[in-house]
N, C-alpha and C positions, 0 to 999 in steps of 0.2 A: 443542624442545617442540612438540607438535601443537595446542596451545590457540590458537584464533583470537581475538585481542584486537582488538575494533572500534576502539579508540583508537590502535592501532599499525599496523594494516594499511593499505596503500595499494591501493585498487582503482580501476579505470578507470570513470569516470562514463559511464553509458548514458542519453542523453537521448531522450525520445520524447513523443508526444502520442497520445491515443486516436484510433482511426479516426474520420474525419469524421462518419460516420453515427451514432456513439455520443455525440458532443459535443452537449450541450443548451444550454450557455451558457459564456461566457468563452473564455479561451485556456489550457486546462489543461495547460500544459507540465509535464513530469515528468522527474525524474532518479533513477536507481537507482545506488547503490554496493553491488553484491552482494559481500559479504565472504566468503561461504562457499556452496558447492554440494556436496552429497554425491556420492560416486562413482556412485551409482545414479540421480542426477538427480531424486529425489523430494523432497529437502529443501534449502532454501536460506534464507539470512538476510543481512540488511544494512540499509541506510538508504535510505529513499525520501523524496523532496521533491516537493511539488506546488504549482503556482500556482493562483490563484483561477479557478474554473470548475466545471462540472458535467458528468458523463458517465454513460452507462449501464454497469453492471457485471453480470457473470454469473460467479460464482466456481465453478471446478471444483476448486479447492484449498482447504485449511483454512489460515487465516492468523491468527497472533497479531500484534497491533499494540500499540505503546506510543508515544503521541504525545509528541514532544520539544518541539515548537513549533507555534504556530498553532491552527487549529480547522477541523474538517470536520463534515459532516452526512451520515450514511448514511440512505437511505430505501428501504424494501422495496417490493415490488410492491403491497402492500395500503395503502401510504401511511403506515405507521408510521415514525417517524424517531427517530434518536438523534444528538445533537450530542456530539462528542468534542473534548477540549481537552488542553493540556499536562498530563501526569501520568496521563491515562487509559490503562488497559490493557484490552484486550478481544480476543475471538476472533470472526472471521467464518467460520462453517462453510461447507464446500463445499455448493453448491446455492443460496447466497444470490443473489438476483436483485433488482436495483433500481438506485439511483443513488448515486454518491459525489460530494459537493459540497465543494470546498475553499472555506471562508468567509474564512479568513485564510491567507496562505502557510503551508503545513504541512510538518512534518518528522516522520518516524516511524521507529522500529525495526520491521522486519517479520521474521517467521519463518514460512515457508511449507512446508506438506507437501502434496504432490500424490500421491494414492493411485493406484497402477497399475491 
């Protein structure tokens, strides 16, 4: 069967940190377990985990998120902010520029579409 079950798939953890010039505070270490990437490379889905910290973001992709644990705050360039917590589901549209701040160690499901 070709169904990708996040509970049963074993993916290799990819650990990283934003580029130093993007980090605003903390030590925002992050880990991705990418469970699926489409053959065309435009669509992917998996689990992301982030440590407390804040960094600059500039989305070229559309991203659906569902927070599984913890809390984060997204702030746009105009200073408007939204705090997201366990159970929250939302989309970050391509073109969003601002900051992502992990307030409490955070874990989310992500689904990303990068338009060609």
